All heavy atoms as TSV, in Angstrom:
chain	resi	resn	atom	element	x	y	z
A	1	MET	N	N	-72.390	-8.042	112.750
A	1	MET	CA	C	-71.152	-8.559	112.220
A	1	MET	C	C	-69.989	-8.155	113.114
A	1	MET	O	O	-69.102	-8.945	113.341
A	1	MET	CB	C	-70.939	-8.041	110.801
A	1	MET	CG	C	-69.560	-8.298	110.298
A	1	MET	SD	S	-69.050	-7.507	108.759
A	1	MET	CE	C	-70.342	-7.863	107.663
A	2	GLY	N	N	-69.983	-6.939	113.606
A	2	GLY	CA	C	-68.875	-6.473	114.412
A	2	GLY	C	C	-68.998	-4.988	114.669
A	2	GLY	O	O	-70.088	-4.435	114.621
A	3	ALA	N	N	-67.872	-4.351	114.893
A	3	ALA	CA	C	-67.864	-2.921	115.177
A	3	ALA	C	C	-66.678	-2.279	114.472
A	3	ALA	O	O	-65.663	-2.924	114.224
A	3	ALA	CB	C	-67.757	-2.684	116.677
A	4	VAL	N	N	-66.822	-0.992	114.159
A	4	VAL	CA	C	-65.746	-0.231	113.544
A	4	VAL	C	C	-65.329	0.860	114.534
A	4	VAL	O	O	-66.172	1.572	115.067
A	4	VAL	CB	C	-66.194	0.392	112.202
A	4	VAL	CG1	C	-65.065	1.216	111.597
A	4	VAL	CG2	C	-66.640	-0.695	111.230
A	5	HIS	N	N	-64.028	0.951	114.778
A	5	HIS	CA	C	-63.485	1.903	115.739
A	5	HIS	C	C	-62.512	2.837	115.039
A	5	HIS	O	O	-61.816	2.436	114.106
A	5	HIS	CB	C	-62.730	1.173	116.855
A	5	HIS	CG	C	-63.543	0.152	117.561
A	5	HIS	ND1	N	-64.375	0.466	118.618
A	5	HIS	CD2	C	-63.680	-1.178	117.353
A	5	HIS	CE1	C	-64.973	-0.636	119.029
A	5	HIS	NE2	N	-64.562	-1.650	118.286
A	6	LEU	N	N	-62.432	4.074	115.526
A	6	LEU	CA	C	-61.434	5.012	115.038
A	6	LEU	C	C	-60.103	4.656	115.682
A	6	LEU	O	O	-60.000	4.504	116.899
A	6	LEU	CB	C	-61.818	6.451	115.394
A	6	LEU	CG	C	-60.805	7.523	115.014
A	6	LEU	CD1	C	-60.571	7.541	113.501
A	6	LEU	CD2	C	-61.273	8.877	115.496
A	7	SER	N	N	-59.083	4.514	114.861
A	7	SER	CA	C	-57.753	4.170	115.337
A	7	SER	C	C	-56.751	5.092	114.649
A	7	SER	O	O	-57.142	6.026	113.964
A	7	SER	CB	C	-57.464	2.699	115.026
A	7	SER	OG	O	-56.232	2.308	115.597
A	8	ARG	N	N	-55.484	4.833	114.819
A	8	ARG	CA	C	-54.411	5.604	114.177
A	8	ARG	C	C	-53.333	4.653	113.679
A	8	ARG	O	O	-53.051	3.640	114.316
A	8	ARG	CB	C	-53.764	6.580	115.163
A	8	ARG	CG	C	-54.706	7.603	115.729
A	8	ARG	CD	C	-54.644	8.862	114.955
A	8	ARG	NE	N	-55.693	9.786	115.395
A	8	ARG	CZ	C	-56.049	10.819	114.695
A	8	ARG	NH1	N	-55.464	11.081	113.559
A	8	ARG	NH2	N	-57.000	11.614	115.123
A	9	THR	N	N	-52.727	5.007	112.546
A	9	THR	CA	C	-51.588	4.240	112.052
A	9	THR	C	C	-50.373	4.592	112.900
A	9	THR	O	O	-50.413	5.521	113.715
A	9	THR	CB	C	-51.287	4.578	110.584
A	9	THR	OG1	O	-50.869	5.941	110.502
A	9	THR	CG2	C	-52.482	4.323	109.682
A	10	ARG	N	N	-49.277	3.893	112.697
A	10	ARG	CA	C	-48.048	4.220	113.421
A	10	ARG	C	C	-47.586	5.632	113.119
A	10	ARG	O	O	-46.928	6.270	113.927
A	10	ARG	CB	C	-46.952	3.222	113.067
A	10	ARG	CG	C	-47.198	1.860	113.649
A	10	ARG	CD	C	-46.024	0.936	113.392
A	10	ARG	NE	N	-46.320	-0.359	113.953
A	10	ARG	CZ	C	-46.171	-1.499	113.319
A	10	ARG	NH1	N	-45.711	-1.501	112.083
A	10	ARG	NH2	N	-46.474	-2.636	113.897
A	11	GLY	N	N	-47.934	6.126	111.934
A	11	GLY	CA	C	-47.564	7.476	111.541
A	11	GLY	C	C	-48.549	8.543	112.011
A	11	GLY	O	O	-48.381	9.712	111.721
A	12	GLY	N	N	-49.591	8.117	112.737
A	12	GLY	CA	C	-50.539	9.067	113.293
A	12	GLY	C	C	-51.740	9.384	112.414
A	12	GLY	O	O	-52.568	10.213	112.764
A	13	GLN	N	N	-51.839	8.728	111.249
A	13	GLN	CA	C	-52.969	8.970	110.366
A	13	GLN	C	C	-54.212	8.257	110.908
A	13	GLN	O	O	-54.116	7.153	111.444
A	13	GLN	CB	C	-52.667	8.445	108.956
A	13	GLN	CG	C	-51.540	9.186	108.267
A	13	GLN	CD	C	-51.894	10.635	108.029
A	13	GLN	OE1	O	-52.974	10.960	107.565
A	13	GLN	NE2	N	-50.972	11.514	108.365
A	14	PRO	N	N	-55.398	8.870	110.765
A	14	PRO	CA	C	-56.614	8.199	111.217
A	14	PRO	C	C	-56.867	6.933	110.409
A	14	PRO	O	O	-56.550	6.873	109.218
A	14	PRO	CB	C	-57.720	9.231	110.995
A	14	PRO	CG	C	-57.139	10.298	110.162
A	14	PRO	CD	C	-55.655	10.174	110.192
A	15	ALA	N	N	-57.399	5.934	111.064
A	15	ALA	CA	C	-57.695	4.659	110.407
A	15	ALA	C	C	-58.937	4.047	111.048
A	15	ALA	O	O	-59.195	4.243	112.233
A	15	ALA	CB	C	-56.514	3.702	110.572
A	16	ALA	N	N	-59.687	3.327	110.242
A	16	ALA	CA	C	-60.841	2.594	110.753
A	16	ALA	C	C	-60.385	1.177	111.082
A	16	ALA	O	O	-59.731	0.524	110.274
A	16	ALA	CB	C	-61.959	2.558	109.717
A	17	LEU	N	N	-60.721	0.707	112.257
A	17	LEU	CA	C	-60.368	-0.640	112.695
A	17	LEU	C	C	-61.658	-1.440	112.806
A	17	LEU	O	O	-62.517	-1.139	113.635
A	17	LEU	CB	C	-59.660	-0.586	114.052
A	17	LEU	CG	C	-59.342	-1.923	114.706
A	17	LEU	CD1	C	-58.350	-2.703	113.850
A	17	LEU	CD2	C	-58.810	-1.702	116.104
A	18	LYS	N	N	-61.814	-2.439	111.954
A	18	LYS	CA	C	-63.027	-3.258	111.940
A	18	LYS	C	C	-62.763	-4.518	112.760
A	18	LYS	O	O	-61.860	-5.294	112.448
A	18	LYS	CB	C	-63.386	-3.617	110.498
A	18	LYS	CG	C	-64.730	-4.263	110.339
A	18	LYS	CD	C	-65.052	-4.410	108.852
A	18	LYS	CE	C	-66.492	-4.727	108.613
A	18	LYS	NZ	N	-66.782	-4.785	107.164
A	19	VAL	N	N	-63.555	-4.720	113.804
A	19	VAL	CA	C	-63.413	-5.878	114.684
A	19	VAL	C	C	-64.644	-6.761	114.488
A	19	VAL	O	O	-65.773	-6.320	114.684
A	19	VAL	CB	C	-63.292	-5.445	116.164
A	19	VAL	CG1	C	-63.152	-6.663	117.065
A	19	VAL	CG2	C	-62.121	-4.497	116.346
A	20	ILE	N	N	-64.403	-7.991	114.108
A	20	ILE	CA	C	-65.475	-8.941	113.814
A	20	ILE	C	C	-65.815	-9.737	115.070
A	20	ILE	O	O	-64.932	-10.117	115.834
A	20	ILE	CB	C	-65.032	-9.915	112.692
A	20	ILE	CG1	C	-64.594	-9.135	111.451
A	20	ILE	CG2	C	-66.113	-10.917	112.371
A	20	ILE	CD1	C	-65.627	-8.227	110.874
A	21	ARG	N	N	-67.094	-9.993	115.266
A	21	ARG	CA	C	-67.514	-10.808	116.416
A	21	ARG	C	C	-66.865	-12.179	116.353
A	21	ARG	O	O	-66.719	-12.780	115.292
A	21	ARG	CB	C	-69.032	-10.967	116.422
A	21	ARG	CG	C	-69.741	-9.705	116.754
A	21	ARG	CD	C	-71.227	-9.940	116.883
A	21	ARG	NE	N	-71.897	-8.672	117.055
A	21	ARG	CZ	C	-73.041	-8.358	116.497
A	21	ARG	NH1	N	-73.673	-9.227	115.730
A	21	ARG	NH2	N	-73.572	-7.182	116.710
A	22	ARG	N	N	-66.507	-12.674	117.501
A	22	ARG	CA	C	-65.809	-13.958	117.615
A	22	ARG	C	C	-66.560	-15.098	116.917
A	22	ARG	O	O	-65.963	-15.958	116.278
A	22	ARG	CB	C	-65.597	-14.300	119.082
A	22	ARG	CG	C	-64.760	-15.536	119.310
A	22	ARG	CD	C	-64.540	-15.793	120.787
A	22	ARG	NE	N	-63.902	-14.666	121.441
A	22	ARG	CZ	C	-62.594	-14.576	121.682
A	22	ARG	NH1	N	-61.813	-15.559	121.354
A	22	ARG	NH2	N	-62.100	-13.517	122.283
A	23	ALA	N	N	-67.872	-15.106	117.011
A	23	ALA	CA	C	-68.675	-16.184	116.407
A	23	ALA	C	C	-68.466	-16.271	114.896
A	23	ALA	O	O	-68.505	-17.357	114.322
A	23	ALA	CB	C	-70.154	-15.969	116.709
A	24	TYR	N	N	-68.218	-15.131	114.249
A	24	TYR	CA	C	-68.020	-15.139	112.800
A	24	TYR	C	C	-66.614	-15.587	112.425
A	24	TYR	O	O	-66.384	-16.053	111.317
A	24	TYR	CB	C	-68.280	-13.755	112.209
A	24	TYR	CG	C	-69.729	-13.360	112.242
A	24	TYR	CD1	C	-70.164	-12.343	113.083
A	24	TYR	CD2	C	-70.661	-13.993	111.443
A	24	TYR	CE1	C	-71.493	-11.971	113.117
A	24	TYR	CE2	C	-71.994	-13.629	111.473
A	24	TYR	CZ	C	-72.397	-12.616	112.311
A	24	TYR	OH	O	-73.708	-12.255	112.346
A	25	GLY	N	N	-65.665	-15.433	113.320
A	25	GLY	CA	C	-64.279	-15.783	113.020
A	25	GLY	C	C	-64.052	-17.248	112.741
A	25	GLY	O	O	-63.119	-17.608	112.031
A	26	SER	N	N	-64.912	-18.098	113.252
A	26	SER	CA	C	-64.747	-19.538	113.022
A	26	SER	C	C	-65.621	-20.048	111.880
A	26	SER	O	O	-65.627	-21.237	111.600
A	26	SER	CB	C	-65.064	-20.311	114.308
A	26	SER	OG	O	-66.403	-20.051	114.698
A	27	ASP	N	N	-66.342	-19.150	111.207
A	27	ASP	CA	C	-67.212	-19.523	110.086
A	27	ASP	C	C	-66.426	-19.402	108.782
A	27	ASP	O	O	-66.115	-18.291	108.341
A	27	ASP	CB	C	-68.424	-18.594	110.074
A	27	ASP	CG	C	-69.383	-18.862	108.921
A	27	ASP	OD1	O	-68.998	-19.560	107.956
A	27	ASP	OD2	O	-70.513	-18.366	108.992
A	28	PRO	N	N	-66.087	-20.533	108.142
A	28	PRO	CA	C	-65.269	-20.485	106.918
A	28	PRO	C	C	-65.917	-19.660	105.801
A	28	PRO	O	O	-65.223	-18.944	105.085
A	28	PRO	CB	C	-65.138	-21.948	106.502
A	28	PRO	CG	C	-65.459	-22.737	107.715
A	28	PRO	CD	C	-66.392	-21.912	108.534
A	29	GLY	N	N	-67.228	-19.735	105.672
A	29	GLY	CA	C	-67.912	-18.967	104.639
A	29	GLY	C	C	-67.786	-17.474	104.876
A	29	GLY	O	O	-67.528	-16.695	103.946
A	30	PHE	N	N	-67.956	-17.065	106.114
A	30	PHE	CA	C	-67.812	-15.647	106.457
A	30	PHE	C	C	-66.388	-15.194	106.199
A	30	PHE	O	O	-66.162	-14.114	105.650
A	30	PHE	CB	C	-68.181	-15.380	107.917
A	30	PHE	CG	C	-67.933	-13.962	108.313
A	30	PHE	CD1	C	-68.870	-12.985	108.051
A	30	PHE	CD2	C	-66.739	-13.602	108.912
A	30	PHE	CE1	C	-68.621	-11.664	108.384
A	30	PHE	CE2	C	-66.485	-12.285	109.251
A	30	PHE	CZ	C	-67.431	-11.323	108.986
A	31	ARG	N	N	-65.439	-16.012	106.597
A	31	ARG	CA	C	-64.031	-15.632	106.419
A	31	ARG	C	C	-63.689	-15.460	104.939
A	31	ARG	O	O	-62.953	-14.542	104.568
A	31	ARG	CB	C	-63.126	-16.643	107.077
A	31	ARG	CG	C	-63.256	-16.554	108.606
A	31	ARG	CD	C	-62.412	-17.528	109.340
A	31	ARG	NE	N	-61.031	-17.458	108.890
A	31	ARG	CZ	C	-60.160	-18.422	109.083
A	31	ARG	NH1	N	-60.507	-19.512	109.722
A	31	ARG	NH2	N	-58.937	-18.303	108.663
A	32	ARG	N	N	-64.226	-16.322	104.068
A	32	ARG	CA	C	-64.002	-16.178	102.624
A	32	ARG	C	C	-64.611	-14.870	102.116
A	32	ARG	O	O	-63.988	-14.141	101.344
A	32	ARG	CB	C	-64.593	-17.359	101.856
A	32	ARG	CG	C	-63.726	-18.606	101.866
A	32	ARG	CD	C	-64.217	-19.652	100.872
A	32	ARG	NE	N	-65.601	-20.058	101.118
A	32	ARG	CZ	C	-65.972	-21.006	101.972
A	32	ARG	NH1	N	-65.061	-21.657	102.666
A	32	ARG	NH2	N	-67.243	-21.317	102.126
A	33	ARG	N	N	-65.830	-14.574	102.548
A	33	ARG	CA	C	-66.491	-13.332	102.121
A	33	ARG	C	C	-65.730	-12.109	102.619
A	33	ARG	O	O	-65.581	-11.116	101.897
A	33	ARG	CB	C	-67.943	-13.295	102.597
A	33	ARG	CG	C	-68.832	-14.296	101.884
A	33	ARG	CD	C	-70.297	-14.109	102.227
A	33	ARG	NE	N	-70.586	-14.217	103.653
A	33	ARG	CZ	C	-70.799	-15.357	104.301
A	33	ARG	NH1	N	-70.760	-16.506	103.664
A	33	ARG	NH2	N	-71.072	-15.346	105.600
A	34	PHE	N	N	-65.255	-12.165	103.852
A	34	PHE	CA	C	-64.507	-11.037	104.407
A	34	PHE	C	C	-63.199	-10.840	103.643
A	34	PHE	O	O	-62.808	-9.709	103.343
A	34	PHE	CB	C	-64.242	-11.249	105.895
A	34	PHE	CG	C	-63.644	-10.043	106.560
A	34	PHE	CD1	C	-64.411	-8.916	106.800
A	34	PHE	CD2	C	-62.318	-10.023	106.942
A	34	PHE	CE1	C	-63.863	-7.791	107.403
A	34	PHE	CE2	C	-61.764	-8.910	107.542
A	34	PHE	CZ	C	-62.538	-7.792	107.781
A	35	GLU	N	N	-62.517	-11.929	103.315
A	35	GLU	CA	C	-61.281	-11.824	102.545
A	35	GLU	C	C	-61.564	-11.192	101.181
A	35	GLU	O	O	-60.795	-10.347	100.706
A	35	GLU	CB	C	-60.623	-13.186	102.371
A	35	GLU	CG	C	-59.282	-13.104	101.668
A	35	GLU	CD	C	-58.550	-14.425	101.627
A	35	GLU	OE1	O	-59.012	-15.411	102.221
A	35	GLU	OE2	O	-57.493	-14.468	100.976
A	36	GLN	N	N	-62.684	-11.571	100.570
A	36	GLN	CA	C	-63.058	-10.971	99.289
A	36	GLN	C	C	-63.353	-9.476	99.456
A	36	GLN	O	O	-62.995	-8.658	98.616
A	36	GLN	CB	C	-64.282	-11.686	98.695
A	36	GLN	CG	C	-64.648	-11.175	97.321
A	36	GLN	CD	C	-63.529	-11.348	96.313
A	36	GLN	OE1	O	-62.875	-12.382	96.256
A	36	GLN	NE2	N	-63.277	-10.327	95.509
A	37	GLU	N	N	-63.999	-9.118	100.559
A	37	GLU	CA	C	-64.266	-7.705	100.855
A	37	GLU	C	C	-62.961	-6.919	100.953
A	37	GLU	O	O	-62.845	-5.812	100.419
A	37	GLU	CB	C	-65.043	-7.584	102.162
A	37	GLU	CG	C	-65.326	-6.168	102.587
A	37	GLU	CD	C	-66.026	-6.077	103.928
A	37	GLU	OE1	O	-66.721	-7.026	104.342
A	37	GLU	OE2	O	-65.861	-5.032	104.591
A	38	VAL	N	N	-61.970	-7.491	101.622
A	38	VAL	CA	C	-60.665	-6.835	101.762
A	38	VAL	C	C	-60.020	-6.657	100.393
A	38	VAL	O	O	-59.531	-5.575	100.055
A	38	VAL	CB	C	-59.744	-7.641	102.699
A	38	VAL	CG1	C	-58.314	-7.126	102.642
A	38	VAL	CG2	C	-60.274	-7.607	104.119
A	39	LYS	N	N	-60.023	-7.703	99.569
A	39	LYS	CA	C	-59.418	-7.619	98.234
A	39	LYS	C	C	-60.107	-6.558	97.384
A	39	LYS	O	O	-59.450	-5.793	96.676
A	39	LYS	CB	C	-59.484	-8.973	97.538
A	39	LYS	CG	C	-58.531	-10.001	98.107
A	39	LYS	CD	C	-58.691	-11.329	97.401
A	39	LYS	CE	C	-57.789	-12.385	98.007
A	39	LYS	NZ	N	-57.972	-13.690	97.361
A	40	THR	N	N	-61.420	-6.513	97.452
A	40	THR	CA	C	-62.173	-5.522	96.688
A	40	THR	C	C	-61.877	-4.114	97.182
A	40	THR	O	O	-61.644	-3.197	96.387
A	40	THR	CB	C	-63.687	-5.807	96.780
A	40	THR	OG1	O	-63.936	-7.126	96.262
A	40	THR	CG2	C	-64.497	-4.790	96.003
A	41	ALA	N	N	-61.869	-3.938	98.490
A	41	ALA	CA	C	-61.615	-2.614	99.068
A	41	ALA	C	C	-60.224	-2.098	98.701
A	41	ALA	O	O	-60.027	-0.893	98.525
A	41	ALA	CB	C	-61.787	-2.660	100.578
A	42	ARG	N	N	-59.266	-2.975	98.564
A	42	ARG	CA	C	-57.899	-2.558	98.210
A	42	ARG	C	C	-57.831	-2.003	96.790
A	42	ARG	O	O	-56.932	-1.238	96.466
A	42	ARG	CB	C	-56.926	-3.718	98.363
A	42	ARG	CG	C	-56.568	-3.962	99.790
A	42	ARG	CD	C	-55.457	-4.963	99.906
A	42	ARG	NE	N	-54.958	-4.923	101.277
A	42	ARG	CZ	C	-54.342	-5.917	101.857
A	42	ARG	NH1	N	-54.120	-7.034	101.202
A	42	ARG	NH2	N	-53.930	-5.820	103.101
A	43	ARG	N	N	-58.775	-2.412	95.930
A	43	ARG	CA	C	-58.766	-1.928	94.547
A	43	ARG	C	C	-59.402	-0.542	94.406
A	43	ARG	O	O	-59.218	0.115	93.389
A	43	ARG	CB	C	-59.490	-2.923	93.639
A	43	ARG	CG	C	-58.749	-4.240	93.503
A	43	ARG	CD	C	-59.251	-5.099	92.363
A	43	ARG	NE	N	-60.684	-5.160	92.238
A	43	ARG	CZ	C	-61.449	-6.201	92.547
A	43	ARG	NH1	N	-60.901	-7.290	93.014
A	43	ARG	NH2	N	-62.745	-6.160	92.378
A	44	VAL	N	N	-60.168	-0.122	95.403
A	44	VAL	CA	C	-60.851	1.170	95.347
A	44	VAL	C	C	-59.898	2.262	95.822
A	44	VAL	O	O	-59.333	2.164	96.912
A	44	VAL	CB	C	-62.126	1.160	96.227
A	44	VAL	CG1	C	-62.807	2.514	96.202
A	44	VAL	CG2	C	-63.075	0.059	95.777
A	45	GLN	N	N	-59.700	3.273	94.997
A	45	GLN	CA	C	-58.795	4.359	95.348
A	45	GLN	C	C	-59.447	5.688	95.028
A	45	GLN	O	O	-60.262	5.781	94.120
A	45	GLN	CB	C	-57.481	4.235	94.580
A	45	GLN	CG	C	-56.714	2.979	94.923
A	45	GLN	CD	C	-55.415	2.886	94.146
A	45	GLN	OE1	O	-55.080	3.752	93.356
A	45	GLN	NE2	N	-54.672	1.824	94.373
A	46	GLY	N	N	-59.090	6.702	95.757
A	46	GLY	CA	C	-59.602	8.039	95.505
A	46	GLY	C	C	-59.233	8.966	96.640
A	46	GLY	O	O	-58.809	8.529	97.717
A	47	TYR	N	N	-59.422	10.249	96.404
A	47	TYR	CA	C	-59.036	11.255	97.383
A	47	TYR	C	C	-59.777	11.088	98.704
A	47	TYR	O	O	-59.200	11.271	99.769
A	47	TYR	CB	C	-59.284	12.649	96.802
A	47	TYR	CG	C	-58.853	13.755	97.721
A	47	TYR	CD1	C	-57.505	14.059	97.891
A	47	TYR	CD2	C	-59.791	14.483	98.439
A	47	TYR	CE1	C	-57.111	15.059	98.749
A	47	TYR	CE2	C	-59.402	15.498	99.302
A	47	TYR	CZ	C	-58.065	15.776	99.451
A	47	TYR	OH	O	-57.669	16.772	100.305
A	48	HIS	N	N	-61.045	10.741	98.662
A	48	HIS	CA	C	-61.864	10.633	99.874
A	48	HIS	C	C	-62.045	9.189	100.335
A	48	HIS	O	O	-62.936	8.899	101.128
A	48	HIS	CB	C	-63.234	11.270	99.644
A	48	HIS	CG	C	-63.153	12.744	99.407
A	48	HIS	ND1	N	-62.845	13.637	100.402
A	48	HIS	CD2	C	-63.313	13.472	98.280
A	48	HIS	CE1	C	-62.834	14.858	99.915
A	48	HIS	NE2	N	-63.115	14.782	98.615
A	49	VAL	N	N	-61.226	8.287	99.843
A	49	VAL	CA	C	-61.334	6.867	100.196
A	49	VAL	C	C	-60.157	6.481	101.082
A	49	VAL	O	O	-59.002	6.721	100.736
A	49	VAL	CB	C	-61.353	5.972	98.930
A	49	VAL	CG1	C	-61.384	4.509	99.303
A	49	VAL	CG2	C	-62.530	6.336	98.044
A	50	VAL	N	N	-60.467	5.893	102.223
A	50	VAL	CA	C	-59.416	5.429	103.133
A	50	VAL	C	C	-58.911	4.077	102.627
A	50	VAL	O	O	-59.688	3.147	102.436
A	50	VAL	CB	C	-59.965	5.277	104.568
A	50	VAL	CG1	C	-58.888	4.735	105.492
A	50	VAL	CG2	C	-60.499	6.606	105.070
A	51	PRO	N	N	-57.601	3.942	102.388
A	51	PRO	CA	C	-57.080	2.673	101.880
A	51	PRO	C	C	-57.084	1.579	102.952
A	51	PRO	O	O	-56.989	1.865	104.144
A	51	PRO	CB	C	-55.638	3.014	101.470
A	51	PRO	CG	C	-55.278	4.196	102.299
A	51	PRO	CD	C	-56.560	4.950	102.533
A	52	VAL	N	N	-57.192	0.348	102.508
A	52	VAL	CA	C	-57.078	-0.801	103.412
A	52	VAL	C	C	-55.596	-0.994	103.688
A	52	VAL	O	O	-54.794	-1.144	102.770
A	52	VAL	CB	C	-57.684	-2.075	102.788
A	52	VAL	CG1	C	-57.423	-3.283	103.673
A	52	VAL	CG2	C	-59.175	-1.890	102.555
A	53	VAL	N	N	-55.228	-0.978	104.964
A	53	VAL	CA	C	-53.829	-1.095	105.346
A	53	VAL	C	C	-53.434	-2.557	105.496
A	53	VAL	O	O	-52.407	-2.991	105.008
A	53	VAL	CB	C	-53.553	-0.329	106.658
A	53	VAL	CG1	C	-52.110	-0.520	107.113
A	53	VAL	CG2	C	-53.874	1.149	106.487
A	54	ASP	N	N	-54.281	-3.336	106.167
A	54	ASP	CA	C	-53.931	-4.730	106.442
A	54	ASP	C	C	-55.169	-5.449	106.933
A	54	ASP	O	O	-56.175	-4.833	107.272
A	54	ASP	CB	C	-52.848	-4.784	107.520
A	54	ASP	CG	C	-52.123	-6.122	107.586
A	54	ASP	OD1	O	-52.383	-6.998	106.741
A	54	ASP	OD2	O	-51.299	-6.286	108.491
A	55	HIS	N	N	-55.094	-6.760	106.949
A	55	HIS	CA	C	-56.107	-7.567	107.617
A	55	HIS	C	C	-55.406	-8.753	108.251
A	55	HIS	O	O	-54.359	-9.192	107.789
A	55	HIS	CB	C	-57.214	-8.017	106.644
A	55	HIS	CG	C	-56.844	-9.164	105.763
A	55	HIS	ND1	N	-56.010	-9.014	104.688
A	55	HIS	CD2	C	-57.211	-10.457	105.802
A	55	HIS	CE1	C	-55.877	-10.193	104.093
A	55	HIS	NE2	N	-56.590	-11.088	104.747
A	56	GLU	N	N	-55.949	-9.198	109.357
A	56	GLU	CA	C	-55.284	-10.250	110.121
A	56	GLU	C	C	-56.330	-11.156	110.734
A	56	GLU	O	O	-57.382	-10.718	111.161
A	56	GLU	CB	C	-54.435	-9.622	111.215
A	56	GLU	CG	C	-53.698	-10.637	112.046
A	56	GLU	CD	C	-52.813	-9.970	113.085
A	56	GLU	OE1	O	-52.288	-8.899	112.837
A	56	GLU	OE2	O	-52.682	-10.558	114.167
A	57	HIS	N	N	-56.000	-12.414	110.758
A	57	HIS	CA	C	-56.888	-13.402	111.395
A	57	HIS	C	C	-56.243	-13.860	112.688
A	57	HIS	O	O	-55.076	-14.254	112.698
A	57	HIS	CB	C	-57.091	-14.590	110.471
A	57	HIS	CG	C	-57.783	-15.732	111.144
A	57	HIS	ND1	N	-59.087	-15.649	111.561
A	57	HIS	CD2	C	-57.348	-16.950	111.483
A	57	HIS	CE1	C	-59.412	-16.791	112.124
A	57	HIS	NE2	N	-58.374	-17.588	112.090
A	58	GLN	N	N	-56.984	-13.754	113.773
A	58	GLN	CA	C	-56.499	-14.255	115.064
A	58	GLN	C	C	-57.502	-15.246	115.606
A	58	GLN	O	O	-58.690	-15.088	115.435
A	58	GLN	CB	C	-56.339	-13.113	116.056
A	58	GLN	CG	C	-55.277	-12.146	115.680
A	58	GLN	CD	C	-55.119	-11.051	116.734
A	58	GLN	OE1	O	-55.882	-10.969	117.675
A	58	GLN	NE2	N	-54.113	-10.237	116.558
A	59	ARG	N	N	-57.009	-16.255	116.259
A	59	ARG	CA	C	-57.904	-17.251	116.898
A	59	ARG	C	C	-57.793	-17.138	118.375
A	59	ARG	O	O	-56.862	-16.813	118.947
A	59	ARG	CB	C	-57.548	-18.654	116.442
A	59	ARG	CG	C	-57.922	-18.859	115.016
A	59	ARG	CD	C	-57.752	-20.320	114.656
A	59	ARG	NE	N	-58.005	-20.394	113.232
A	59	ARG	CZ	C	-58.883	-21.194	112.692
A	59	ARG	NH1	N	-59.588	-21.978	113.427
A	59	ARG	NH2	N	-59.061	-21.213	111.419
């Protein structure tokens, strides 16, 4: 599906950056599922859970 990289927010906090393979970016079904994954992940909260900061689609 892609790769996850360690990144940092502008404030210096650690963040996971998920990069999706280009082939999946043009698949409407995958994009719908990924958007649902983002929405679901935003609802999960807890001390040991990294919050979803943003998601972006680029072509």
